[in-house]
C-alpha positions in Angstrom: 66.6 304.8 208.3 64.9 301.9 206.4 62.1 299.4 206.9 60.9 296.2 205.2 57.2 296.6 204.4 54.6 294.2 203.1 52.7 295.9 200.3 50.1 294.0 198.3 51.7 290.6 199.3 55.3 291.6 198.3 58.1 292.7 200.6 59.9 296.0 199.8 63.0 297.5 201.5 62.0 301.2 201.7 63.7 304.4 202.7 62.3 307.9 203.1 62.0 310.2 200.1 62.5 307.4 197.5 60.1 306.2 194.8 59.1 302.6 194.2 56.9 300.6 191.7 54.5 298.3 193.6 51.6 296.1 192.4 48.4 298.1 191.7 46.8 299.6 194.8 43.1 300.4 195.1 43.5 304.1 195.8 43.4 307.3 193.7 46.5 309.1 192.6 47.8 312.0 194.7 46.5 310.4 198.0 48.4 309.4 201.1 48.5 305.8 202.3 49.9 304.3 205.5 51.3 300.7 205.7 51.1 299.1 209.1 52.6 295.7 208.2 56.3 296.6 208.8 58.4 293.4 209.1 61.7 295.0 210.0 62.8 298.5 211.2 66.2 300.0 211.4 66.9 303.6 212.5 70.7 303.4 212.4 71.1 302.6 216.2 68.8 299.7 216.6 67.1 297.0 214.5 63.7 295.6 215.4 62.4 292.4 213.8 58.7 291.8 214.1 57.0 288.5 214.8 55.3 288.8 212.3 55.1 292.7 212.4 56.8 295.4 214.4 54.3 297.2 216.6 54.1 301.0 216.5 56.0 301.5 213.2 54.2 302.9 210.2 55.3 303.8 206.7 53.5 306.7 205.0 53.6 307.0 201.2 52.0 309.2 198.5 50.6 307.6 195.4 52.0 309.4 192.4 50.4 307.5 189.4 49.0 304.3 188.1 50.6 302.8 185.0 51.4 299.6 183.1 54.8 297.9 182.9 56.6 297.0 179.7 55.0 294.3 177.6 56.2 290.8 178.0 55.9 288.4 175.1 55.1 284.8 175.8 55.8 282.6 172.7 55.3 278.8 172.7 56.3 276.5 169.9 56.5 272.8 169.3 58.6 271.9 166.3 57.2 269.7 163.5 53.7 270.0 165.0 52.6 273.3 163.5 51.9 274.6 167.1 52.6 278.3 167.7 51.0 280.5 170.4 51.9 284.1 171.0 50.6 286.0 174.0 51.5 289.3 175.6 51.1 290.8 179.1 51.4 294.2 180.7 51.5 294.2 184.5 49.5 296.9 186.4 51.7 299.0 188.6 51.5 301.9 191.0 54.3 304.4 191.6 54.6 305.6 195.2 56.9 307.9 197.1 57.7 307.0 200.7 57.4 310.3 202.6 58.1 309.2 206.1 58.7 306.2 208.4 57.4 306.9 211.9 57.9 305.0 215.1 55.5 305.6 218.0 56.0 304.3 221.5 52.8 302.4 222.6 53.1 301.7 226.3 49.4 300.6 226.4 50.1 297.6 224.3 53.0 296.4 226.4 50.9 296.7 229.6 48.1 294.7 228.0 50.4 291.9 227.0 52.0 291.8 230.5 48.5 291.4 232.0 47.5 288.7 229.6 50.7 286.8 230.3 50.0 286.9 234.1 46.4 285.7 233.5 47.6 282.8 231.4 50.0 281.8 234.2 47.3 281.9 236.8 45.0 279.8 234.5 47.6 277.1 234.0 48.3 276.9 237.8 44.6 276.4 238.5 44.5 273.6 235.9 47.4 271.8 237.4 46.0 272.0 241.0 42.7 270.5 239.8 44.5 267.7 238.1 46.5 266.9 241.2 43.4 266.9 243.4 41.5 264.3 241.4 43.8 261.3 240.6 42.6 259.0 237.9 41.5 255.6 239.0 43.0 252.6 237.3 40.6 250.4 235.3 40.1 247.0 236.8 40.9 243.9 234.8 38.3 241.2 234.7 39.4 237.7 235.4 38.9 235.2 232.6 35.8 233.2 233.0 36.1 229.5 234.0 34.1 228.4 231.0 36.9 229.4 228.6 39.5 227.5 230.7 37.4 224.2 230.6 37.2 224.2 226.8 
């Protein structure tokens, strides 16, 4: 079973009982977090693709630690101009462990969406009957004045 989850603006293909490095999250270490923005879900039998997210699927993860990534050196140089700049950067990361991927059947959501679809159909039918009842009148063209023809 796996899922594609949006965590801090990046997409991760996650499985249960695996560890991942994600961009720094605003939570303390040793706490549980749930991610609702699941973009794709596969349980081995069926695959569900969300538009944009899959309803009723949640990913629960435990935050293990906050740390920094390896240092990246940025060196810029222009020859014969005596221009040299050296910068370094360490990315802030969070290490998480995905504990479980749960799928819940929400029948209430599907009932609400069916009702809203029916209401929209009724509203569009009312608009079309009002438009048919009042036909638009054509604008009358004025005849050219006789003064312009005499000139």
